C-alpha positions as CSV (number, residue, x, y, z in Angstrom):
1,M,187.8,173.9,-114.6
2,V,190.7,175.9,-115.8
3,T,190.7,179.7,-115.9
4,N,193.3,181.6,-118.0
5,T,193.6,185.3,-117.5
6,T,195.4,187.7,-119.9
7,D,195.5,191.5,-119.7
8,S,191.9,192.3,-120.6
9,K,190.5,188.9,-121.4
10,T,189.4,186.0,-119.2
11,C,188.9,182.7,-120.7
12,T,187.3,179.8,-118.8
13,V,187.5,176.3,-120.1
14,A,185.8,173.3,-118.5
15,L,187.6,170.0,-118.7
16,L,185.8,166.8,-118.4
17,V,188.0,164.0,-117.3
18,E,186.7,160.5,-117.6
19,T,187.6,158.5,-114.5
20,G,185.6,155.4,-115.2
21,E,183.0,156.1,-112.5
22,K,179.4,155.3,-113.2
23,R,177.2,158.3,-113.6
24,D,173.4,158.8,-113.8
25,R,171.8,160.5,-116.8
26,L,172.3,163.9,-115.2
27,G,176.1,163.3,-114.9
28,R,176.2,162.7,-111.1
29,R,178.6,160.1,-109.8
30,I,177.1,156.9,-108.6
31,T,179.0,155.6,-105.6
32,P,178.5,151.9,-104.9
33,A,177.2,150.8,-101.5
34,A,180.5,149.1,-100.6
35,R,182.4,152.3,-101.3
36,R,180.0,154.4,-99.3
37,A,180.4,152.0,-96.3
38,E,184.2,152.3,-96.7
39,L,184.0,156.1,-96.7
40,V,181.7,156.2,-93.6
41,A,184.0,153.8,-91.8
42,A,187.0,156.0,-92.8
43,W,185.2,159.1,-91.5
44,R,184.5,157.5,-88.2
45,T,188.2,156.8,-87.6
46,S,189.4,160.0,-89.1
47,G,188.4,162.4,-86.2
48,L,187.2,164.9,-88.8
49,T,183.9,166.6,-88.9
50,Q,181.5,165.4,-91.7
51,T,182.0,168.6,-93.5
52,A,185.8,168.4,-93.4
53,F,185.8,164.8,-94.4
54,A,183.4,165.3,-97.3
55,R,185.5,168.2,-98.6
56,R,188.8,166.3,-98.3
57,E,187.3,163.3,-100.2
58,G,185.6,165.4,-102.8
59,I,182.1,164.3,-101.8
60,V,179.0,166.5,-101.8
61,Y,178.3,167.1,-98.1
62,S,174.5,166.4,-98.3
63,S,175.2,163.0,-100.0
64,F,177.8,162.1,-97.4
65,T,175.4,163.0,-94.5
66,A,172.7,160.8,-96.1
67,W,175.3,157.9,-96.3
68,V,176.1,158.4,-92.6
69,Q,172.4,158.4,-91.6
70,A,171.8,155.3,-93.7
71,A,174.8,153.6,-92.0
72,R,173.3,154.4,-88.6
73,L,170.0,152.8,-89.5
74,Q,171.7,149.8,-91.2
75,P,172.2,147.8,-88.0
76,V,168.5,148.1,-87.2
77,A,167.6,146.8,-90.7
78,A,170.2,144.0,-90.4
79,A,168.9,143.0,-87.0
80,A,165.4,142.6,-88.5
81,K,166.6,140.0,-91.0
82,P,167.5,136.6,-89.5
83,A,171.1,135.8,-90.0
84,H,170.4,132.1,-89.4
85,A,167.9,129.4,-90.2
86,P,164.4,130.2,-88.9
87,V,163.5,128.8,-85.5
88,R,161.3,125.7,-85.4
89,F,158.9,125.1,-82.6
90,V,157.8,121.7,-81.2
91,E,154.7,121.2,-79.1
92,A,155.6,119.7,-75.7
93,K,153.0,117.9,-73.7
94,L,153.4,118.0,-70.0
95,P,151.4,116.0,-67.5
96,A,148.6,118.0,-65.8
97,P,149.5,119.1,-62.3
98,P,147.5,117.2,-59.6
99,L,144.4,119.0,-58.5
100,S,144.6,120.2,-55.0
101,P,141.6,121.1,-53.0
102,P,141.3,124.8,-52.4
103,S,142.7,125.8,-49.1
104,F,140.4,127.8,-46.8
105,A,141.5,129.7,-43.9
106,W,138.1,129.5,-42.1
107,C,135.4,126.8,-41.8
108,V,132.1,127.4,-40.0
109,R,129.9,124.3,-39.4
110,L,126.2,125.2,-38.7
111,P,124.0,123.0,-36.5
112,D,122.2,121.5,-39.6
113,G,125.6,120.3,-41.0
114,T,126.1,123.1,-43.5
115,E,129.7,124.2,-43.8
116,L,130.8,127.7,-44.8
117,R,134.4,128.1,-45.9
118,G,136.3,131.2,-46.9
119,Q,139.5,133.1,-46.8
120,R,138.2,136.0,-44.8
121,A,136.5,135.8,-41.5
122,G,134.6,139.1,-42.2
123,D,133.0,137.6,-45.3
124,L,131.9,134.5,-43.4
125,A,130.5,136.6,-40.5
126,E,128.5,138.7,-43.0
127,L,127.2,135.6,-44.7
128,L,126.1,134.1,-41.3
129,R,124.3,137.4,-40.5
130,A,122.5,137.3,-43.8
131,L,121.4,133.7,-43.3
132,R,120.1,134.5,-39.8
133,S,118.2,137.6,-40.9
134,P,114.4,137.6,-40.4
135,F,112.5,135.7,-43.1
136,G,115.7,134.2,-44.3
137,K,116.2,137.0,-46.8
138,L,119.7,137.3,-48.2
139,R,120.9,140.7,-49.1
140,A,123.7,141.3,-51.6
141,L,127.0,140.7,-50.1
142,S,129.8,143.1,-50.7
143,P,133.3,141.8,-50.8
144,S,135.3,142.9,-47.8
145,K,138.5,144.9,-48.1
146,G,141.3,143.2,-46.5
């Protein structure tokens, strides 16, 4: 824009200079993605604030901050896309491990040949008391703590 001032008259003339940049239908410049990435990289190494860099390069500040934000999110989006061929899986059949008998810490053999086995002595003692109770009634056994 050029302003020419004379004694009592001011005349403003707007000049449109065609630079070959692509523009949308409203006349706004369209900056290609590669150029936006170059500008964001240049800003990161410049040491300037986003405001100062945008002003120096003639970029609208809000557009530039949107480019910087998109560049921050870009590695996340790039990481989501595989950069190599997809991984293929193959089923592997392994031999079944040999079955081992359960190990019991305690074994109680009753006179009639019955064996009671368990990990906790308290549980076995409670089971024996229940078996010896009058009328052979078994009450519900509660697991011991410990």
